[in-house]
N, C-alpha and C positions, 0 to 999 in steps of 0.2 A: 939791384936792378928790378925794375917793375915791368912785367910783360902781361898784357891783358889776356884774359881767357879766350876772347874772340880770336886773338892772334894765334894762340896755341891750337885752336880747332882748325883755323885755316892751314897752318903748317902741317898738321897731321893729315888733313885731307889731301894736300899736295903730295905728301909722302905716299899715301895710299894710291892715288890716281897716276902719279908720275907726270902730272900736267896740270898747269894753272887753269887752263880752260875747263878741263873736266872737274877740277876741284871747285871752281865757281859754280858750274852747273849743279853739282851735288849740294852746294851751300845756298843756292838760290841768290847769289849776289854777283855783281859785275866782275868780269876778269880783271879789269883794271884796278879794282878794290882789292882783290886777293893779291895781285902782283905788288900793289903798293904796300900792303901789310908784310909781305915777304921781304921786300927790300928794306923796309924800316927795322924788321926784326934782325936782319943780317947787319945793318948799320949799328944797332944797339949792341950786338954781340961782337961786332968787330971782325967778322970772318963770314965767308959764304957757307951756307948750309946745303946747297944743291949745286951739282954740276950741271950746266945747261948744255946738253947734247942734242944733236939732231933728232934723236928718237924719243927725247923726253927729259925729265929731270931725275938725277940720281943723287942720293945723299952723299955728301962729303964725310970725312971722318968726324968733323965737328957736328954735321947734320946727324950722324948716327948717334953721338953722344947726346944731342939735344932731343932726338926722338925718344930715347930711353927715359929722359927726364919728363917729357910730355906723357908718356905712358904711366910713369909713377904718379903724376899729377892727376890723371883721369881716374886711375884705379883708387887713389886715396879719396878722391871726390865721391866714387861709388860707395866706398867703404863707410865714409862718414854719413852719406845719405841713408844706407842701411842701418847703421848703428842708431841714427836718430830715429829711423822708422821703428826700431825695436823699443826705443825708450818711449815712444808714443803709443806702443802696444801694436804696431803694425809691422809687417814684413813684406817689403815690396821689392820687386826685381827691377829689371830683368837680371837674372843670372845667366852668364854666357857660358855655354858648354860646347865643346867640340869633341866628337867621338867618331871612331870608325863605324862603318855601316853595320858591321856583323853584330854590334852590341845593342842595336835598336829593336830587335825582336825578342829579346829575353831579359838580359841584365837591366837595361835602362828602364823599360816599363815598370819593372818591379820596384826599383829604386825611386823612381820619380812618383809612383803612386804613394809610396811611404812618406816621401818628402812632402807631398801636398797634403797628406793626411796630418802631418805634424805642423805643417806650416802652411796654412790655407791661403794666406795672402801673397805667397810667393810666386813669381812669374819666371819662367825659364826660356831662354832662347837657345835652341839646340840646332847646331850645324854638323853635318857629317862630312868627312874627308878622310884622306889617307893619313897614315901615322906621322909622315914627315910634315905634312900641312898641319896636323893637330899640334905637334911640337912647336912649329913656327908660330901658330896663333897664340899659343901660351906665352912664348917668349916675348911677343910684341904687344902682349896686353889685350889682343882681340878676343881671347877666351880666358875666363877665370879658371876653368878646369879643363883639362884635356885627358882623354882616354885613348890609348893607342898601344900598338904591339911592337916590341923590340926597338924601342926608341932609344937612341945612343945617349949615354951619359953627358951632361952638359952643366956647366957652372951656372947656367941661366934657368935650369929646371930643377925643381925639387920633386922627387918621387915620393908621393904620400904612401903608396903601397905597391908591391909588385907580386905578381903570381904567374908561376910557370905552369903551361899546360901542354900536353903532347899535340903535335900537328898529325893529322891522320888523313887517310883516304875517306872520302865521302861516297857512299854507294847506295843504290837501291837495295832494299831487303832481299829482293829476288836475284841479286847479282851472284854469280858462282863464288866470289870472294868474301861474301858478306859474313860467313861464319868463322873467318879467320881471327886469331888473336892479335896478330900483327901482320904487316905487309911491307915489302920492299918496293921501291919505285920501279924496279924492273919488272916485278911480278904484276904491277898495275898496268904498265906499258904494254905487257904482253897479252893481257887480258881485254882491254878496252881502250878506246880513245881517250886521250887525256884533256881534262878542262882546267886550264892554268891561269894563274893570276898575271896580270900585266906588271911591268917593272915599277909602276906607281904604288903598288902595295908592297909593304915590308915583307910579306909572305914570299914574294918572288925571290928575293935575295936568299931567304932560308932554303928554298927548294933547288935554287940553281946548282949547287954542287951535286945534288942527286940527279938532276936533269942532264947535266953535262956528261954523265957516264952512260946515257942511253944511246942507241943507234940513231944515226942521222935520219933514218926513215921512220922514226917513232911517229904514230899518228896523233896529231893534236886537233881535237874538235874545235876548241875555241880558246882564245886568250881574252880575259875580261878584267876590268876593275870592279865588277859587281859580284861579290861573293853570293848575293841572293840569287842572281841569275845562274851562277855556277851550281848552286845546290839544287835549283829547280830542274836543271838539265840532268844532273845526276839522279834525281828523284824519278825522272822519266826513263831512266836506264839508257841514257844515250852516251854516257861516259862516266869517268871517274874525276871527281873534283877533290881539292885539298884545302883543309883549313883546321883550326882547332874546334873544339866543341861549342865555343861561343857562337851563338846565333842559330844553332841547331837544336836547342833544348826542346822545342815543341815537336818538331819532326821525329826526333829520336824517341820521345815519350810516346808518340802515336804510332811508332813503328813504320814511319814513312821513309826515314833514312837510317843508315848504319854508319857509325864513325869507327874506323880501324886504324889505330896508331901505326905510323911509319916506323920501321926499324931497320936501318940500313947504314952500317951494321949496328949502330946504337940509336936509342930513342931520338927523335928530332923534337926539340921544344920550341915554343914561342913564349914570350914574356909580355903579359898584359899589365899595364901600369896606369896609375892615377896621378896626373901631374899639375902642379901649380908653378907659377913663376917663383924663382928662388928669392929669398930675402924679402919676401912681400908679407906685410901684415894682412892676414886673411880676414875679410868681413865675416860676420856671423852666418850669413846664408851659404857662403862658400864652405865654411867650416862644417855646417850642418849636412851638406851633400857629400863632402869628402868622408865624414864619419860613417854615413850610410853606405857608401861604395866600399870603404874599407871592410865594414861588417859583412857585407855581401861577398866580397872576394875571399874572405877569410874562411868561408864555409866550404 
């Protein structure tokens, strides 16, 4: 069976948009042309790839299987392009990376600087998002590499490396609790308003068992999906935030923030992982970045 690459691109855009009209707009071709390509593709395969619902198009079981095939084709195409580039003495991207926000102020700048030093022709597209979205981007092929916290094991993901770090209270150095070796959530709640993560962050699920034991009238200053905003408010002494030390490296080194591990009654850990799609042959550029990340996380 022969399916033209143009048809694969149209199918993938319909999958992303959930709409033939939106897919056509992104592809800069007529809706009728995109619809015709989809109908011809379904006729070739002998089964529908999308359910036509009032709110849009949703993949059928056959569509899910075909989508995985399309992602393999696109990733193999990128890998071949990069390998041919290396044969020509060039290293061209883009390399697609998705990571949680907290890694963009310390870990990733260090690693990317070393990557560019070693491979000056390489280009990277970096998108930030929550850990769940990061895992999904790797599974679907939208990201070559994903970095996230406490991502559940999956047959579709390969963890290249994992590192456990304590979750702690993030405080101003002038806070009365800043000198403590460990803190319980109850001690934090009694001392200051809390700055908490929204459910979209994996950190929320880790803190929930501790928060559920607090009184109903516990003062919460802010709930946010931005760990950067949370640490800025903690730095100004407005409350206590919670996260691992990732993303706090500069502030801790400059004595602008203090990180005190939570211990209630045992240490609370988060797991940072570097992920690629399982059973994928990694192109050289992906391998190079993975190795740098592994070396950094091993320190």
